[in-house]
C-alpha distance (Angstrom), angle and dihedral (degrees) to the residues before:
residue distance angle dihedral
X1 . . .
X2 3.78 . .
X3 3.80 122.8 .
X4 3.80 93.1 -118.6
X5 3.87 90.4 67.7
X6 3.82 97.7 45.8
X7 3.84 97.5 73.8
X8 3.84 95.9 47.9
X9 3.82 90.0 45.1
X10 3.82 92.1 51.5
X11 3.82 90.0 46.5
X12 3.80 91.1 51.5
X13 3.82 92.4 48.9
X14 3.82 91.0 48.8
X15 3.81 92.3 50.8
X16 3.82 91.3 48.2
X17 3.81 92.2 49.7
X18 3.80 93.3 48.1
X19 3.79 94.0 47.0
X20 3.82 93.8 47.8
X21 3.82 92.6 78.3
X22 3.80 95.2 41.7
X23 3.77 102.3 61.6
X24 3.81 116.0 138.3
X25 3.79 96.0 -5.1
X26 3.82 91.6 160.4
X27 3.81 92.7 77.7
X28 3.80 118.3 84.2
X29 3.79 97.4 -168.4
X30 3.76 144.3 -2.8
X31 3.78 127.5 -97.7
X32 3.78 110.4 -65.0
X33 3.80 96.5 15.1
X34 3.81 102.2 77.1
X35 3.82 90.8 93.9
X36 3.82 94.3 41.8
X37 3.80 110.6 41.4
X38 3.82 92.7 172.5
X39 3.81 92.6 66.5
X40 3.79 91.4 66.0
X41 3.81 90.9 46.4
X42 3.79 91.7 47.6
X43 3.78 94.0 52.2
X44 3.80 94.3 41.8
X45 3.81 94.0 49.6
X46 3.80 94.8 50.6
X47 3.82 96.2 -116.4
X48 3.82 118.0 150.9
X49 3.79 117.8 -90.6
X50 3.80 110.6 -92.0
X51 3.81 93.2 25.0
X52 3.79 114.0 144.0
X53 3.78 134.9 152.3
X54 3.82 90.0 -159.8
X55 3.83 111.2 102.7
X56 3.80 118.3 -134.5
X57 3.82 124.0 -140.6
X58 3.80 114.2 -90.6
X59 3.78 118.3 -111.1
X60 3.79 125.3 -108.7
X61 3.79 106.6 -104.7
X62 3.83 120.7 -158.7
X63 3.83 111.5 -105.9
X64 3.82 93.2 -113.4
X65 3.85 91.2 55.5
X66 3.82 100.2 42.4
X67 3.79 116.8 135.7
X68 3.78 129.3 160.4
X69 3.79 136.8 -144.8
X70 3.79 135.2 -174.1
X71 3.79 135.5 -164.7
X72 3.80 132.6 -161.0
X73 3.79 132.3 -175.8
X74 3.79 121.9 -142.5
X75 3.82 106.5 -119.0
X76 3.80 93.1 -142.1
X77 3.80 107.7 37.9
X78 3.82 101.7 22.5
X79 3.84 91.3 -127.6
X80 3.81 111.4 153.2
X81 3.82 123.7 -141.3
X82 3.81 118.3 -163.2
X83 3.81 116.6 -165.6
X84 3.80 130.5 -167.0
X85 3.81 108.9 -135.9
X86 3.82 98.2 -171.4
X87 3.79 124.7 -139.2
X88 3.80 142.5 -179.3
X89 3.81 92.1 -54.5
X90 3.79 98.6 47.1
X91 3.83 91.9 108.6
X92 3.84 87.9 61.0
X93 3.83 96.4 48.7
X94 3.78 115.5 110.7
X95 3.84 93.0 -176.6
X96 3.79 143.1 -39.8
X97 3.80 116.8 -115.4
X98 3.81 112.4 -146.3
X99 3.80 118.3 -161.7
X100 3.80 119.1 -172.7
X101 3.79 118.3 -162.6
X102 3.79 103.2 -163.3
X103 3.79 123.6 -155.6
X104 3.81 90.1 -120.4
X105 3.84 89.7 65.1
X106 3.80 97.7 -100.6
X107 3.81 122.2 133.2
X108 3.82 117.9 -153.6
X109 3.81 123.2 -171.6
X110 3.81 122.5 -168.3
X111 3.80 137.6 159.8
X112 3.77 127.0 -120.4
X113 3.78 129.8 -168.1
X114 3.79 116.4 -112.1
X115 3.82 91.1 -131.5
X116 3.80 117.0 123.1
X117 3.82 113.0 -87.7
X118 3.82 95.3 3.0
X119 3.79 108.4 151.5
X120 3.77 137.1 -151.7
X121 3.81 120.6 -162.4
X122 3.81 119.1 -151.5
X123 3.79 104.0 -164.9
X124 3.80 92.4 178.8
X125 3.83 91.2 72.3
X126 3.79 111.3 135.4
X127 3.77 135.7 -134.0
X128 3.79 87.9 -110.4
X129 3.79 136.3 63.6
X130 3.83 113.1 -53.6
X131 3.80 127.5 -173.4
X132 3.82 120.9 -139.0
X133 3.81 120.2 -161.0
X134 3.82 120.5 -173.6
X135 3.80 120.6 -169.5
X136 3.81 122.4 -173.7
X137 3.82 116.0 -140.5
X138 3.79 114.9 -162.0
X139 3.81 131.9 -155.6
X140 3.83 89.3 -117.9
X141 3.83 90.1 64.2
X142 3.80 97.4 -103.9
X143 3.80 124.1 124.7
X144 3.80 133.1 -170.4
X145 3.80 136.8 -173.4
X146 3.82 100.8 -119.6
X147 3.82 102.0 168.2
X148 3.80 132.0 24.6
X149 3.80 118.1 160.9
X150 3.78 140.2 151.1
X151 3.81 109.7 -126.6
X152 3.77 110.5 -152.7
X153 3.77 122.3 -149.4
X154 3.78 112.0 -130.6
X155 3.76 119.7 -147.3
X156 3.76 114.2 -135.1
X157 3.78 115.2 -114.9
X158 3.78 133.5 -159.6
X159 3.78 112.0 -106.8
X160 3.76 98.3 -147.5
């Protein structure tokens, strides 16, 4: 091959390589994901379907079915404790479903009794931000989202 063709050939290969990663850069999303940018991120990052660290608002529960739950994260180990706090509707509760969305992408589902002060320990809690969702399932077939919070992990600091 003559020297006069080497430079144009190298230039053509360079242009092709640089343009290969830039195709269709005018689009910001794919069909169906413009309104929900997290769905594209979720699928691309390999997280389970339905995974989100964004808490949803709790549902309005009728007064006669009200029950409460709370969750705390240990500031050293990251272990999460979910506690049933009872309420007017505790006699109607079949069980509480606890779903933990961990910052490492794992989803853990466990059941908790609706009895006052019953506790559930989630040892898999991470040293990152974890979301805890508690849904109350009642014997009459109804269910409500009663607790949905993002528990932040706090780094320890020196108090000098």
